[in-house]
N, C-alpha and C positions, 0 to 999 in steps of 0.2 A: 603829668602828674605831682604830686609833693610827694618828695622825698624826706623831707627833715624831719617827720613819726615814723619811717618804716624802721622794722628791726635793726636794731644795731649790735645783735651780739655778736656777730665776726666782725664787725667793724672796729677799727679806735676806738678807744673812749672818749667820748665829747663829754661838755657839762651836761650834770642833773637834769636840769632842766629839758634839755632835749631828748634826752631819753626817755622821760616820763611820760611826756605830752605832747601832741601832735599841734604844730602850730596854730594861730587864730590868723585866718584868711582876712586881711583890711584891705580896705577902698578908701585908697588915697585921695585927697581935695588934689584935683588938676587945674593948673594955673591957664592952661587952654585946654576946652573940653576936646579938640578935636585931637588932639592930640598925647601920649601917655604918658608925657612928662616935659617940664618939671611936675613932681609931684610934693606936697608936705603930706605928715599925719602927726597928729598928738597922742602921744599915747600914756594913760594915765596911772601904769603900773607896770612892775615887773611879768615876764612872759616872754614867750617864743609866736614871732610874727613874721605872715611872709604876704610879699604885695602881688595883688591879683593882677596889677597893671604889668609890673616886670618881671615878679618872680625875684625880686629881691629878698633875702630873708637876715629878722632883726634878733637878737637877743640881748633885752635892757632887762636891766639892774632896778631901776627905778622910771617915775616920770619922765620922759623925753620928747622931746620934738625935734622929726627930723626930715630935710627938705634933700632929695634926689634928684638926679634926671641923667640921662645920657650924655655922656662926652663924646671926644671924638678921637679913636686911633693913629688917625694919620694926623691929627694936628701936635700929638706927642713921640709917635714913636719913628725914630730916624730910619733911613733906606737900610742902613748896616745892620741896625736894629733888626730888623724885619727879615734880613738873611738869617737870622739865628733863631726867631722865634717867631714863631705862629701865634695868632690871635685867638684864641679858644673861647670868648665870651665877650658879653658888651664891657666897654669902661662906663664906669661910673662917677659922677660928681655927688658926693654925699660931704651934709652939710651937720651937724648933732649938735643939739645942748640942753643939757650937759652933757660934755664927752664921755664923760666916765659914767656915764648912766649906763653906754653901751659895751654890755659884755663882750658880743661876736656879733661878727657881718658873715652871710652864707652870700656869696656871690654866685651869681648862675653861670655853665659855662658848658656845651655842647659838646665835648669829646665823648666819644660812646667807648665807655669802659667796660663793655661785656667780652669776656671772653679772654681778659687780660693782653687785648692786643694791643693797648694803647698803655705805656708805662707813666703810670701816672705820677712817680719820681719826678720826671721830667715837668710836671707841671710849677709856676711859680705865681704868686699874686704882684702883679706892678705897680708902684707909688711913681709919682709925677708930683717932686715939688721943686720949683723955681729950673725948669727946664730941665731935668735929670730926674732918669728912672731908676729907681732902686729894687730890687728882688726879695721878696720873701716869702719860704716854705709855708703853702695851708697849715692851719692845725690841723686838720685833716679832710679829704676828699671823701664828697660823695656824689651817686652817679649824677648828680645834674647840680650840683655846687660845691663850691671849694670854701672851708670855712676858715676864719682868721678871726681868734680872739683878741681880747682889746685891743681893737685895731686905731688907728692913726687915722685921720681921713685929708686925704690929697684925692686927687681921680687915680680910682682904683679901679685893677679887672685881672682878669685870669689870662696868663700867657705858657706855652708848651713849648718848650725846647726841642728843636729841628736839630739832629745828629748830623744831616747834610743840608745844603743850602733848596735842597729842593724837598727835603723829606716832608711828609704830608701825614697828618694821625685819620684814624676815621672819627666822622665825627656825627651827631644826631643832623638831620638836613629837615628842609620843609620844600617842598613844591606849591610852587604859586601858578595855578594856570586861567589866564583871561580868555575867556571866547569869544567874538564881535556876534552879537545877534543878528542886528541886521544886514552883513555885509552878504553880497550876492553868493560869494563862497566862502565857506566857513574856515576863518583863522583862528590859531591855537597859540598862543605866547605862552611858553614855559620857561617859569623861573626857579633854577632848582642853586638854593642858598643854604646855610648852615641856619640849625633853630635858634634863631639868635632876634631875639624880639625886639632888638633895636633896630637889626636889618630890616625883619617884617615890617615894621612901622614905614620906614625909606620906601622900600620896593611895593610895599600895600599900595602906598599914595603915590606911586608912579602912574601918571598919565597914560591911559589905554582909552581905546576907542569907543565913544558914547555909545550905550543902547549894549554895552556891554558886561557880564557877565563874571564872577572871580569866584573860584576856589583852594580851598587850601589843604594841603595833604603832609601828614607828620609821616617822618619814616628812621 
């Protein structure tokens, strides 16, 4: 569900545009109709927008063209960095023209913040430029998005800092269940993954028994 338009009276203050109105759901142009990214949208004026394919959110000041798609954490995050940081959402490659038209970007994350069991202050937004990683504190953290105002655009994604190398946080998950319909003995294949649309894309396209059925269940 969309958290950009929720009551923010008890949350940190965000730009006026977000507090006053719910975002407009947008359907991007897909370069490949069989895959959710890369995507392109042309927005004609200011407002708040949420991509129906990726749940990536934008606040824009003026007309703008945005091209975006999933990138690979494994391609950018080193083995030593993975010891200290847990991936907490998809990594996006975003291009904006003109860049000054973008007031804020809302990056989806799958951390479960209910009950305060996950320390949101350990959340950071990673930028990857010239082979190096820089970390920035989010402008604000919402139940399903991390907000970054006046962003610069390189590969961007949400990380959560581990206190110990094997420390894990509670996350929203997705169960993928496959069943072979024509097998003599019913066989079920269960995949439990973080509720990350980029992972859902990869796992959902995983080859399975012909004639099988598939169901998704969020948790």
